[in-house]
SETIKE-993989 format. One record per residue: residue number from 1; chain; x, y, z of N, C-alpha, C, O in turn. Coordinates in pm, whole numbers, plus 50000, padded with zeros to 5 digits. Example, Ala and Ser with C-alpha at 12.3 -4.5 7.8 and 13.67 -1.06 7.14 Angstrom:
2
     n   chain    n.c1    n.c2    n.c3   ca.c1   ca.c2   ca.c3    c.c1    c.c2    c.c3    o.c1    o.c2    o.c3
     1       A   51319   49431   50780   51230   49550   50780   51320   49670   50780   51424   49668   50846
     2       A   51285   49775   50708   51367   49894   50714   51290   50003   50787   51341   50114   50804
% end
This chain:
278
     n   chain    n.c1    n.c2    n.c3   ca.c1   ca.c2   ca.c3    c.c1    c.c2    c.c3    o.c1    o.c2    o.c3
     1       A   18501   95107   67553   18549   94972   67529   18662   94976   67428   18655   95049   67329
     2       A   18766   94898   67452   18878   94889   67360   18940   94752   67376   18943   94697   67486
     3       A   18991   94697   67266   19053   94565   67277   19121   94525   67148   19113   94595   67047
     4       A   19189   94408   67152   19254   94348   67037   19195   94209   67015   19181   94132   67110
     5       A   19162   94178   66891   19094   94053   66858   19156   93996   66731   19191   94070   66639
     6       A   19170   93861   66726   19208   93792   66603   19080   93743   66536   18998   93677   66600
     7       A   19063   93776   66408   18942   93740   66335   18976   93643   66223   19050   93677   66130
     8       A   18922   93521   66231   18936   93419   66126   19081   93384   66093   19109   93330   65986
     9       A   19172   93415   66182   19312   93377   66161   19387   93464   66062   19508   93448   66048
    10       A   19318   93556   65993   19387   93638   65893   19361   93787   65907   19390   93865   65816
    11       A   19305   93828   66022   19278   93969   66044   19301   94002   66191   19256   93930   66280
    12       A   19373   94113   66216   19390   94166   66351   19298   94285   66365   19300   94377   66283
    13       A   19217   94284   66470   19115   94388   66488   19146   94467   66614   19161   94411   66722
    14       A   19154   94599   66599   19159   94690   66713   19017   94739   66734   18965   94820   66656
    15       A   18953   94690   66839   18812   94718   66859   18792   94843   66944   18875   94877   67028
    16       A   18682   94910   66919   18643   95025   66999   18492   95037   67000   18422   94959   66935
    17       A   18443   95133   67075   18299   95156   67081   18258   95239   66960   18234   95359   66967
    18       A   18251   95167   66846   18223   95231   66718   18270   95140   66607   18259   95018   66620
    19       A   18321   95196   66499   18370   95117   66385   18508   95063   66417   18599   95139   66451
    20       A   18525   94930   66408   18653   94868   66439   18760   94904   66336   18729   94950   66225
    21       A   18885   94884   66373   19000   94903   66283   19056   94765   66251   19117   94701   66337
    22       A   19035   94718   66128   19079   94586   66085   19204   94598   65997   19211   94684   65910
    23       A   19303   94510   66021   19419   94501   65933   19438   94355   65892   19422   94265   65973
    24       A   19472   94334   65767   19491   94199   65715   19628   94147   65754   19730   94206   65717
    25       A   19631   94038   65828   19758   93972   65864   19727   93831   65910   19645   93812   66000
    26       A   19791   93732   65848   19774   93594   65890   19869   93566   66006   19990   93557   65986
    27       A   19816   93553   66125   19898   93528   66243   19948   93383   66237   19867   93291   66238
    28       A   20080   93361   66231   20132   93225   66216   20109   93142   66342   20110   93194   66454
    29       A   20088   93014   66323   20072   92923   66436   20207   92894   66500   20310   92895   66433
    30       A   20205   92870   66631   20322   92823   66706   20442   92917   66697   20556   92874   66712
    31       A   20416   93044   66672   20522   93144   66663   20478   93268   66741   20365   93314   66725
    32       A   20566   93322   66824   20530   93441   66899   20508   93559   66804   20590   93586   66716
    33       A   20397   93628   66822   20364   93746   66744   20330   93859   66840   20246   93844   66928
    34       A   20397   93974   66823   20372   94089   66909   20269   94180   66843   20289   94225   66730
    35       A   20159   94207   66913   20049   94288   66860   20023   94405   66954   20014   94386   67076
    36       A   20010   94524   66899   19986   94644   66980   19885   94733   66909   19891   94751   66787
    37       A   19793   94788   66985   19699   94887   66933   19708   95014   67015   19710   95009   67138
    38       A   19713   95129   66949   19714   95257   67019   19596   95342   66970   19550   95327   66857
    39       A   19549   95429   67059   19438   95518   67024   19464   95656   67082   19488   95671   67202
    40       A   19460   95758   66996   19492   95894   67037   19371   95974   67081   19385   96087   67128
    41       A   19253   95916   67066   19130   95993   67084   19071   96031   66951   18954   96070   66942
    42       A   19154   96019   66845   19106   96049   66710   19151   95945   66608   19085   95926   66505
    43       A   19263   95876   66637   19319   95781   66541   19358   95650   66609   19413   95650   66719
    44       A   19327   95540   66542   19370   95407   66586   19489   95363   66499   19489   95384   66378
    45       A   19589   95302   66563   19703   95250   66489   19734   95110   66540   19732   95086   66661
    46       A   19763   95018   66448   19795   94880   66483   19939   94851   66444   19983   94882   66333
    47       A   20012   94790   66537   20150   94746   66514   20155   94595   66528   20097   94539   66621
    48       A   20225   94528   66437   20248   94385   66447   20398   94360   66436   20461   94399   66338
    49       A   20453   94295   66536   20597   94270   66544   20677   94399   66531   20786   94400   66474
    50       A   20622   94508   66584   20692   94636   66584   20674   94718   66459   20723   94831   66453
    51       A   20605   94665   66359   20583   94738   66233   20442   94795   66230   20346   94725   66263
    52       A   20429   94920   66190   20298   94984   66185   20221   94941   66062   20275   94939   65951
    53       A   20095   94905   66081   20005   94876   65971   19918   94997   65937   19817   94984   65867
    54       A   19957   95112   65985   19889   95234   65950   19790   95281   66054   19740   95203   66135
    55       A   19761   95410   66050   19664   95472   66141   19540   95513   66061   19549   95557   65947
    56       A   19425   95497   66125   19298   95538   66062   19219   95621   66162   19231   95602   66283
    57       A   19139   95711   66111   19056   95796   66197   18941   95713   66254   18869   95645   66181
    58       A   18924   95721   66385   18815   95653   66453   18764   95741   66566   18843   95801   66639
    59       A   18634   95748   66581   18573   95823   66691   18511   95722   66788   18398   95678   66768
    60       A   18586   95687   66891   18541   95586   66987   18508   95652   67120   18578   95745   67163
    61       A   18404   95605   67185   18372   95648   67320   18454   95563   67416   18429   95443   67429
    62       A   18551   95622   67482   18640   95548   67571   18606   95565   67718   18682   95523   67805
    63       A   18491   95627   67747   18451   95645   67888   18400   95512   67943   18310   95451   67886
    64       A   18459   95468   68055   18416   95343   68118   18281   95362   68186   18259   95462   68255
    65       A   18193   95266   68165   18060   95272   68223   18045   95167   68331   18069   95049   68305
    66       A   18007   95206   68452   17985   95112   68560   18114   95039   68598   18223   95096   68594
    67       A   18101   94914   68635   18215   94833   68679   18267   94752   68560   18256   94630   68557
    68       A   18324   94823   68462   18375   94757   68342   18492   94667   68378   18584   94709   68448
    69       A   18490   94543   68330   18594   94448   68364   18704   94442   68258   18687   94492   68146
    70       A   18815   94381   68295   18926   94353   68204   18918   94206   68167   18909   94120   68254
    71       A   18923   94176   68037   18913   94039   67988   19038   94006   67908   19077   94082   67819
    72       A   19101   93893   67938   19217   93845   67862   19187   93702   67817   19157   93616   67899
    73       A   19195   93678   67688   19168   93545   67635   19031   93528   67577   19003   93426   67513
    74       A   18942   93626   67598   18810   93626   67535   18750   93766   67547   18783   93840   67640
    75       A   18662   93803   67453   18591   93930   67467   18479   93915   67570   18429   93805   67592
    76       A   18439   94025   67632   18338   94018   67737   18200   93982   67683   18112   93941   67759
    77       A   18180   93998   67551   18046   93977   67497   18024   93836   67440   17912   93805   67399
    78       A   18128   93749   67437   18109   93619   67374   18205   93516   67432   18323   93513   67396
    79       A   18155   93432   67523   18238   93327   67581   18279   93223   67478   18373   93147   67501
    80       A   18209   93219   67366   18242   93121   67262   18360   93165   67175   18408   93087   67093
    81       A   18407   93288   67192   18514   93342   67107   18644   93351   67186   18703   93458   67198
    82       A   18687   93239   67239   18807   93238   67322   18932   93210   67239   18929   93133   67143
    83       A   19042   93273   67278   19170   93255   67213   19226   93117   67247   19214   93071   67360
    84       A   19287   93051   67149   19350   92920   67170   19500   92936   67148   19545   92958   67035
    85       A   19578   92924   67255   19723   92941   67245   19777   93004   67371   19711   93005   67474
    86       A   19899   93058   67363   19967   93119   67477   19968   93271   67464   19984   93324   67354
    87       A   19951   93339   67575   19959   93486   67581   20064   93522   67686   20066   93465   67795
    88       A   20150   93617   67652   20258   93655   67743   20277   93807   67739   20250   93871   67638
    89       A   20323   93861   67850   20369   94001   67857   20261   94100   67813   20283   94182   67724
    90       A   20144   94092   67877   20035   94186   67848   20063   94319   67917   20090   94322   68037
    91       A   20058   94427   67844   20085   94560   67900   19975   94657   67855   19932   94654   67740
    92       A   19931   94743   67945   19834   94847   67914   19888   94979   67969   19920   94988   68087
    93       A   19897   95080   67884   19948   95211   67923   19836   95314   67916   19740   95298   67840
    94       A   19848   95418   67995   19747   95525   67991   19794   95642   67906   19752   95756   67927
    95       A   19879   95614   67810   19921   95713   67712   19953   95641   67581   19963   95519   67578
    96       A   19969   95719   67473   20000   95662   67342   20151   95643   67331   20226   95741   67338
    97       A   20195   95520   67314   20337   95493   67295   20381   95539   67156   20303   95537   67061
    98       A   20505   95581   67146   20561   95618   67016   20595   95491   66938   20603   95382   66995
    99       A   20616   95506   66808   20653   95393   66724   20786   95332   66771   20803   95210   66766
   100       A   20878   95416   66815   21007   95367   66865   20987   95284   66991   21049   95179   67007
   101       A   20901   95330   67079   20874   95254   67202   20809   95120   67172   20844   95019   67233
   102       A   20714   95118   67080   20648   94992   67044   20749   94895   66985   20747   94777   67018
   103       A   20837   94944   66899   20938   94857   66837   21033   94802   66942   21072   94685   66934
   104       A   21069   94883   67039   21158   94836   67146   21092   94724   67226   21156   94625   67259
   105       A   20964   94741   67258   20893   94640   67334   20873   94511   67254   20874   94402   67310
   106       A   20856   94525   67122   20832   94408   67038   20956   94322   67024   20945   94201   67004
   107       A   21076   94383   67034   21197   94308   67007   21220   94298   66858   21134   94335   66778
   108       A   21338   94246   66818   21374   94245   66676   21281   94155   66595   21243   94047   66640
   109       A   21246   94201   66476   21173   94120   66378   21206   94175   66239   21219   94297   66224
   110       A   21219   94088   66136   21252   94138   66001   21154   94239   65946   21191   94318   65858
   111       A   21030   94240   65994   20933   94338   65946   20970   94480   65987   20909   94575   65939
   112       A   21070   94496   66074   21104   94628   66124   21202   94705   66034   21244   94814   66071
   113       A   21239   94651   65918   21322   94730   65827   21246   94858   65794   21124   94858   65786
   114       A   21321   94967   65776   21258   95098   65763   21166   95108   65642   21073   95188   65640
   115       A   21191   95027   65540   21112   95036   65418   21007   94926   65408   20961   94895   65298
   116       A   20969   94865   65523   20862   94765   65519   20728   94834   65499   20705   94944   65550
   117       A   20640   94768   65426   20504   94818   65406   20410   94700   65399   20449   94591   65355
   118       A   20285   94720   65441   20184   94616   65429   20147   94591   65283   20083   94491   65252
   119       A   20184   94682   65194   20161   94667   65051   20285   94606   64987   20389   94671   64986
   120       A   20278   94484   64933   20398   94417   64880   20474   94499   64777   20597   94498   64776
   121       A   20403   94570   64690   20469   94643   64582   20563   94751   64635   20661   94785   64569
   122       A   20534   94807   64753   20615   94917   64806   20698   94875   64927   20763   94959   64989
   123       A   20698   94746   64961   20773   94697   65076   20906   94637   65033   20914   94572   64929
   124       A   21011   94659   65113   21140   94597   65081   21145   94451   65126   21201   94367   65056
   125       A   21088   94420   65243   21078   94281   65285   20964   94215   65207   20850   94259   65215
   126       A   20997   94110   65133   20897   94044   65049   20849   93913   65110   20730   93884   65109
   127       A   20942   93832   65161   20910   93699   65210   20980   93673   65342   21091   93722   65365
   128       A   20916   93596   65429   20980   93554   65554   20917   93422   65596   20799   93417   65631
   129       A   20995   93316   65593   20947   93183   65631   21024   93135   65753   21147   93133   65752
   130       A   20953   93096   65859   21017   93043   65979   20958   92906   66010   20836   92890   66006
   131       A   21042   92807   66041   20991   92672   66066   20916   92658   66198   20839   92563   66214
   132       A   20935   92750   66291   20866   92738   66420   20715   92735   66404   20645   92672   66484
   133       A   20662   92803   66300   20517   92806   66284   20462   92673   66233   20340   92658   66220
   134       A   20551   92577   66205   20509   92442   66165   20517   92345   66283   20505   92224   66265
   135       A   20536   92399   66403   20560   92316   66520   20447   92224   66560   20466   92136   66643
   136       A   20328   92243   66502   20217   92152   66531   20236   92018   66460   20164   91922   66491
   137       A   20331   92010   66366   20354   91886   66292   20445   91792   66371   20527   91837   66452
   138       A   20431   91663   66346   20520   91565   66406   20653   91566   66332   20659   91601   66214
   139       A   20759   91528   66401   20890   91520   66339   20884   91426   66218   20838   91313   66229
   140       A   20930   91474   66102   20928   91394   65981   20802   91406   65899   20794   91349   65790
   141       A   20702   91479   65947   20578   91496   65872   20602   91580   65747   20685   91671   65748
   142       A   20530   91550   65641   20544   91627   65518   20465   91757   65528   20368   91767   65603
   143       A   20508   91858   65451   20453   91993   65460   20389   92029   65326   20455   92030   65223
   144       A   20261   92060   65330   20190   92103   65210   20203   92253   65188   20216   92298   65074
   145       A   20200   92330   65296   20205   92476   65285   20295   92533   65395   20283   92497   65512
   146       A   20385   92624   65355   20471   92696   65449   20428   92842   65443   20449   92909   65342
   147       A   20369   92892   65553   20312   93026   65553   20419   93134   65558   20517   93123   65632
   148       A   20400   93236   65479   20485   93355   65480   20445   93443   65598   20327   93473   65616
   149       A   20542   93485   65678   20514   93570   65795   20560   93714   65775   20576   93788   65873
   150       A   20580   93755   65649   20622   93893   65622   20504   93990   65625   20524   94111   65620
   151       A   20381   93937   65632   20262   94020   65626   20205   94033   65487   20114   94112   65464
   152       A   20260   93954   65391   20219   93969   65251   20148   93846   65195   20114   93843   65076
   153       A   20124   93745   65277   20046   93627   65236   20111   93551   65120   20040   93492   65038
   154       A   20243   93552   65111   20314   93484   65002   20350   93342   65045   20468   93308   65056
   155       A   20250   93260   65069   20273   93125   65119   20332   93036   65010   20299   93049   64892
   156       A   20421   92944   65051   20483   92849   64960   20409   92716   64968   20363   92677   65076
   157       A   20397   92646   64855   20314   92526   64849   20388   92409   64785   20486   92427   64713
   158       A   20339   92290   64813   20377   92170   64740   20259   92075   64740   20230   92012   64842
   159       A   20192   92064   64626   20072   91982   64617   20099   91836   64589   20012   91752   64611
   160       A   20218   91804   64541   20251   91666   64508   20311   91596   64629   20414   91639   64681
   161       A   20247   91492   64674   20288   91426   64799   20435   91385   64799   20504   91404   64899
   162       A   20483   91330   64689   20621   91282   64684   20725   91391   64681   20844   91363   64697
   163       A   20683   91517   64660   20777   91629   64652   20771   91721   64774   20835   91827   64774
   164       A   20695   91684   64876   20678   91773   64991   20797   91766   65085   20837   91656   65125
   165       A   20855   91882   65122   20959   91884   65225   20904   91832   65358   20783   91822   65376
   166       A   20996   91799   65450   20955   91742   65578   20992   91835   65693   21091   91907   65687
   167       A   20911   91830   65797   20939   91906   65918   21042   91833   66003   21028   91714   66031
   168       A   21146   91906   66043   21250   91850   66129   21245   91922   66263   21282   92039   66272
   169       A   21199   91853   66367   21177   91917   66497   21306   91969   66559   21304   92068   66632
   170       A   21420   91903   66529   21550   91945   66583   21649   91954   66467   21755   91890   66470
   171       A   21616   92033   66367   21694   92034   66244   21824   92109   66251   21927   92056   66208
   172       A   21826   92232   66305   21947   92314   66311   21963   92364   66454   21876   92432   66507
   173       A   22075   92328   66516   22101   92367   66656   21987   92327   66748   21950   92401   66839
   174       A   21931   92210   66723   21819   92157   66802   21695   92245   66795   21610   92241   66884
   175       A   21686   92324   66690   21568   92406   66665   21495   92355   66541   21557   92286   66460
   176       A   21368   92386   66525   21295   92339   66407   21357   92386   66276   21417   92493   66270
   177       A   21342   92304   66174   21389   92337   66040   21302   92262   65940   21219   92179   65978
   178       A   21320   92293   65813   21250   92223   65705   21354   92147   65624   21455   92204   65582
   179       A   21328   92019   65602   21425   91931   65537   21391   91913   65389   21278   91880   65353
   180       A   21492   91936   65304   21479   91921   65160   21577   91812   65113   21675   91782   65181
   181       A   21547   91754   64996   21643   91664   64932   21624   91673   64782   21565   91770   64733
   182       A   21672   91573   64706   21667   91584   64561   21527   91564   64501   21510   91566   64379
   183       A   21426   91545   64587   21288   91537   64537   21196   91639   64605   21083   91658   64559
   184       A   21241   91704   64712   21153   91790   64791   21180   91938   64763   21295   91982   64762
   185       A   21073   92014   64741   21087   92158   64717   20952   92226   64733   20848   92161   64730
   186       A   20956   92359   64751   20837   92443   64754   20836   92534   64632   20940   92562   64574
   187       A   20717   92580   64595   20706   92677   64487   20578   92758   64508   20495   92723   64591
   188       A   20563   92866   64433   20441   92944   64431   20448   93035   64309   20557   93066   64260
   189       A   20333   93079   64260   20330   93176   64152   20351   93315   64212   20297   93347   64318
   190       A   20429   93398   64144   20453   93534   64190   20503   93616   64073   20517   93565   63961
   191       A   20531   93742   64098   20577   93831   63992   20669   93936   64051   20692   93940   64172
   192       A   20724   94022   63964   20822   94120   64010   20762   94223   64105   20835   94284   64182
   193       A   20630   94243   64101   20569   94334   64197   20589   94283   64339   20608   94361   64432
   194       A   20585   94151   64354   20604   94091   64485   20751   94085   64526   20786   94120   64639
   195       A   20838   94041   64435   20977   94015   64472   21076   94119   64421   21197   94099   64435
   196       A   21029   94227   64364   21119   94335   64330   21191   94313   64199   21172   94211   64133
   197       A   21275   94409   64161   21348   94404   64035   21489   94352   64051   21509   94240   64100
   198       A   21586   94432   64010   21725   94386   64010   21790   94390   64148   21886   94318   64173
   199       A   21739   94473   64238   21799   94484   64371   21743   94375   64462   21622   94366   64481
   200       A   21832   94293   64516   21789   94176   64593   21885   94150   64708   22007   94162   64692
   201       A   21831   94113   64824   21910   94057   64933   21839   93931   64980   21720   93933   65011
   202       A   21913   93822   64984   21859   93693   65025   21938   93644   65146   22061   93640   65142
   203       A   21868   93608   65253   21931   93556   65373   21868   93423   65410   21750   93400   65384
   204       A   21946   93337   65472   21892   93210   65517   21992   93136   65603   22109   93172   65610
   205       A   21944   93032   65669   22031   92943   65749   22019   92803   65690   21909   92755   65665
   206       A   22133   92738   65669   22132   92605   65610   22229   92514   65684   22325   92559   65748
   207       A   22203   92385   65675   22298   92282   65715   22291   92174   65609   22195   92097   65604
   208       A   22392   92169   65524   22394   92076   65413   22417   91934   65464   22505   91911   65547
   209       A   22338   91839   65415   22355   91699   65457   22392   91608   65341   22398   91486   65358
   210       A   22415   91665   65224   22458   91587   65109   22502   91678   64998   22444   91785   64980
   211       A   22605   91639   64920   22656   91724   64813   22663   91651   64680   22745   91685   64594
   212       A   22577   91551   64663   22576   91480   64536   22514   91569   64428   22424   91649   64456
   213       A   22562   91556   64305   22512   91639   64196   22596   91764   64181   22657   91812   64276
   214       A   22597   91817   64059   22683   91932   64032   22631   92059   64098   22710   92139   64149
   215       A   22498   92079   64099   22440   92202   64151   22323   92171   64244   22248   92077   64221
   216       A   22310   92252   64350   22204   92231   64447   22136   92366   64474   22192   92454   64540
   217       A   22015   92381   64421   21947   92511   64423   21894   92548   64560   21840   92464   64632
   218       A   21910   92675   64596   21856   92730   64720   21736   92821   64693   21638   92818   64767
   219       A   21744   92901   64586   21640   93001   64558   21644   93035   64411   21751   93050   64353
   220       A   21528   93047   64349   21520   93096   64211   21391   93175   64193   21284   93132   64236
   221       A   21404   93291   64129   21288   93370   64088   21327   93452   63968   21424   93528   63973
   222       A   21252   93439   63859   21285   93515   63739   21424   93481   63690   21455   93365   63663
   223       A   21509   93584   63679   21646   93564   63633   21743   93535   63748   21862   93515   63725
   224       A   21693   93533   63870   21781   93520   63986   21788   93374   64031   21686   93310   64054
   225       A   21908   93323   64043   21930   93186   64086   22044   93183   64187   22154   93230   64159
   226       A   22015   93129   64305   22117   93113   64409   22132   92964   64436   22034   92896   64466
   227       A   22255   92914   64426   22273   92770   64444   22413   92738   64493   22505   92819   64481
   228       A   22428   92617   64547   22559   92562   64581   22611   92489   64457   22543   92402   64402
   229       A   22730   92524   64416   22779   92482   64285   22896   92386   64298   22996   92414   64365
   230       A   22881   92273   64232   22987   92174   64219   23011   92098   64349   23035   92158   64454
   231       A   23003   91966   64342   23020   91883   64461   23159   91893   64520   23177   91872   64640
   232       A   23259   91925   64437   23396   91933   64484   23430   92073   64535   23485   92088   64644
   233       A   23398   92176   64455   23436   92313   64492   23344   92372   64598   23387   92456   64676
   234       A   23217   92328   64602   23123   92371   64705   23115   92523   64716   23128   92578   64825
   235       A   23093   92590   64605   23084   92736   64605   22938   92781   64611   22850   92716   64556
   236       A   22914   92893   64679   22783   92959   64676   22786   93057   64560   22872   93145   64554
   237       A   22692   93042   64466   22693   93119   64343   22560   93190   64323   22453   93131   64340
   238       A   22567   93318   64286   22449   93394   64243   22459   93410   64092   22554   93469   64041
   239       A   22359   93356   64020   22363   93345   63874   22248   93422   63814   22136   93420   63866
   240       A   22274   93492   63702   22170   93565   63631   22133   93485   63507   22211   93476   63412
   241       A   22012   93427   63508   21971   93339   63399   21954   93414   63268   21986   93362   63161
   242       A   21904   93537   63275   21884   93614   63152   22014   93645   63082   22021   93641   62959
   243       A   22118   93675   63159   22249   93705   63102   22336   93580   63088   22443   93585   63026
   244       A   22289   93469   63145   22363   93342   63142   22505   93360   63195   22603   93316   63135
   245       A   22513   93426   63312   22646   93452   63368   22641   93454   63520   22538   93486   63579
   246       A   22755   93418   63583   22767   93431   63727   22779   93578   63764   22853   93653   63700
   247       A   22706   93619   63867   22723   93753   63920   22829   93754   64030   22906   93850   64043
   248       A   22832   93648   64109   22935   93638   64212   22948   93492   64256   22849   93419   64262
   249       A   23072   93451   64287   23100   93319   64341   23172   93334   64474   23258   93421   64489
   250       A   23139   93250   64569   23212   93248   64695   23345   93177   64674   23366   93114   64570
   251       A   23436   93184   64771   23556   93100   64765   23518   92953   64761   23408   92916   64803
   252       A   23607   92870   64711   23581   92727   64707   23561   92671   64847   23617   92720   64945
   253       A   23480   92566   64854   23451   92497   64980   23389   92591   65084   23415   92581   65203
   254       A   23306   92683   65036   23247   92787   65120   23166   92728   65236   23173   92779   65348
   255       A   23091   92623   65210   23003   92568   65313   23077   92486   65418   23018   92445   65517
   256       A   23207   92463   65396   23286   92385   65491   23398   92466   65556   23492   92409   65610
   257       A   23388   92600   65551   23496   92683   65605   23513   92663   65755   23626   92667   65805
   258       A   23405   92642   65827   23413   92622   65971   23432   92475   66004   23523   92439   66079
   259       A   23348   92392   65950   23356   92247   65968   23275   92184   65857   23193   92251   65793
   260       A   23296   92057   65833   23224   91989   65726   23073   91992   65750   23025   91951   65855
   261       A   23000   92043   65650   22854   92049   65655   22803   92114   65783   22708   92065   65845
   262       A   22865   92223   65823   22828   92292   65947   22705   92379   65925   22665   92404   65811
   263       A   22644   92426   66035   22536   92523   66026   22592   92653   65971   22700   92696   66011
   264       A   22519   92717   65881   22571   92838   65817   22458   92937   65793   22352   92899   65743
   265       A   22482   93063   65828   22392   93172   65790   22456   93243   65672   22570   93288   65682
   266       A   22384   93254   65562   22439   93318   65443   22356   93440   65406   22239   93451   65443
   267       A   22419   93531   65333   22350   93648   65280   22412   93683   65146   22534   93689   65133
   268       A   22327   93706   65048   22372   93751   64916   22298   93880   64882   22175   93884   64887
   269       A   22373   93984   64849   22315   94112   64814   22355   94147   64672   22472   94137   64636
   270       A   22257   94187   64589   22284   94211   64449   22210   94335   64399   22091   94353   64427
   271       A   22280   94419   64325   22219   94530   64255   22270   94526   64110   22342   94433   64073
   272       A   22235   94625   64031   22280   94625   63892   22432   94634   63881   22489   94588   63782
   273       A   22498   94692   63981   22642   94715   63970   22725   94643   64076   22845   94623   64056
   274       A   22664   94604   64187   22741   94548   64297   22676   94419   64346   22554   94410   64353
   275       A   22758   94320   64380   22709   94195   64435   22805   94150   64544   22926   94160   64528
   276       A   22752   94102   64655   22838   94061   64768   22779   93938   64834   22658   93918   64834
   277       A   22866   93854   64891   22828   93737   64967   22884   93751   65109   23000   93789   65127
   278       A   22800   93722   65208   22841   93728   65348   22818   93594   65412   22846   93576   65530
% end
């Protein structure tokens, strides 16, 4: 017997005829997640979105007994444990796929950076928030929690009703987005073990809908502050709070280079000696 099971929404289980292989991962709602389990006869390995969560030694009896059936959407031993959602592109191979093959089948995902790890302290990808996993909400509904899909459980919260961002069903390019304004924001407690030291890369997609106020914050952690600066100059600025100095400024009117308040994908990369804006 062999299979893949979601347990309590926060664990992916590669089951076998013996001790199961459990990996901690909160599967986001309303977002496609690629899950793969391989077994060599001695080791089980679980991949999520093309990233390996490690291999463990397992001694499973894989000999089929009698007329063993194939079950999709529920395990054969419990009709009450049925999956709720959509399943697509089910594949079963009679050999162990390589990590490269699994990644190719999974398609691109940020977890596939070469230095990703299920342990936050040793992983380069720290956070990943996608609005699609909030798709169960009605357009305009307020958001209490935005789940992190990096595999590190770094969920963002807003407990105060008047400060909760809103779900926008057609926010950017008719795709879901999260709407912020001068009262709405997310926060969470964290530390440098989670978000790293001086080396940082921040990426995001934005569509500005207002430029009132001198500064409009996008991201802050520790000494790192990324914001849109000045209502007139409209510069993207990376600021070091500890040194009280700009590390890099974009050209003026950066957010309107293509068109006024257009959709924009930005990236800021910073190390102790080099900083760049894309």
